[in-house]
N, C-alpha and C positions, 0 to 999 in steps of 0.2 A: 504494500500500500504506500509506503514512504517513497518508493521509486516512482510510482505513478503520480503521487503528489508533487515530487520534485520535478518531474517532466512537465506537469501542468504549469508549475511556477516558472520554469525556464522558458516555456514557450510564449509567455507573455512578454510583450515588448515594453509595456508601460503599465505599472500597477493601477494607475488612475484612468486608463482608457478602457472603454467597454465596446466590444464589437457586436454584441447581440442587437438584433433589430428592436427598435422601440426603447432602447436603453440610452439614457443621456451619457454623453462623453465628457461632461464638465469635470474640471478639477476642483475639488472642494478646498476652501481655505479653512484650516483647522484653527480655532481660536487659540491664542497663545496660552491661556490658562489651562485649557484642556490638554494641549500638547505637553506643557510642563508637568502637569499632574500625571499624565500617562508615562512620561519618561522617568519620573521619580518613582512611581509605583512599580514599574517593571525593571528598573535599573538594579545594579548590584550593590547599592548602598545599604545603609542601616535599615533593618526591617521595620523598626518603629517609624522611621521617616517615610518608608514606603507605605506603611499602614495609614498614616495621616494623608499621604497623597492619594491613596485609594479612596479615602473618604471624600476628598476634594473632587476627585474624578467622578465619583458617584453623584455628587451634587451638580456637576456640569453636564452629565449625560442627558437629562431630560431636555435641556435646551438644544443640544446637538440632535437628539432624536426628533424634536419638533421641526428643526431646520430640514432634516431629511424628509419628513412627511410633507412639508411645504414644497420641496423639490419634486417629490413623487406626484403630488396632486397637480402641480404645474405641468408635469410631463404626461398627465392623463391617467394616473393610477386611480383606481376606485377604492372606496373604503374597504371593500372585501379583500382586495389584494394587499392593502396596507395591513389589515387585520391578520391575514395569513402570514405576512412577513414578521409580525411581532407576536404571533401565537395567540391571538384573541379573535373574537367574532367581529364582523363588520360593525355592529352596533357598538361594541366595546371600543373599537378603534375610533369611531366617530366621537363617542363620549370623551375619550381621552385626548383627542387632538383637534377637534373642530374649532376650538377657540383660537388655537395657534394659526389655523388656516384661514380664519375669518378675515384677518387683515389682508392676506393675499387675494382672496376673492373680492374684497371691497376695492382693492387697487386695480384688479383686472376689470371690474365693472366700470370704474372711472376711466380707465384707459380705453375701453371699448366705446364708452359714451363720447370721449374726446375724438376718437377716430370717426365715429358716425357723424358727429358735428362737423368735423373737417370736410368729410366727403359731401355732406349736405350743403355746406357753405360753398364748396367747389362747384357742385351741380347748379346751385343758384347763380353763381358767377357766370358759368357757361351759358345757362338759359338767358341771363340778362345780356350777355354779349351777342347772342343770336337775335334776341329781341331788338337790340340796337341796329343790327344789320338788316333784319327782315321787316322791321316795323311792328306796330302792335297787332295782335291777333284780332281778327274780326269775328265777333260772336253773333249768334242769332241769325245766321244766314239760312235760307231755305224756308220750308213751309212752317208756319205757325211759330216762328222763333226757335225752331229746333237747332241744336248744335250740330246735328248730322246733315251732311250734304251729299248729294249724289253727283255722278258725272254730268247729268243734265244741268245741275246748278252751276257747275264749273264753266259750262259753255255760255251761260246767260250773262 
């Protein structure tokens, strides 16, 4: 088993890159406190110091976990797949992380609103530029003030 594991490790060109479809290839920036706690907890130093660092690491992990959930949601993960990843049900995952994701969703809605407004404004600008070139639209042509006109109306 160790040989197969070593072969898997050596075949990777970059620990942070993922080649599976649908998986993000971003490199995560580990917060300095988390990195320092990890290095101290797993280092060869004093076991009591490592124990204290382990406690600090434990305190930092929920924030790191929440960040990973935000990334997963942004990449299209469902609460079911997140729950599977952390060994809980879909509902339990939602209960545990939805507050952390709320800010991300609110920002996404704001960004989408801004994009829609931008394109709506652009469409109005284009319509106005054509109105300037073509003149005002004539309304009420045809029978009984109808907006619909036939080819016969165009010849008149």
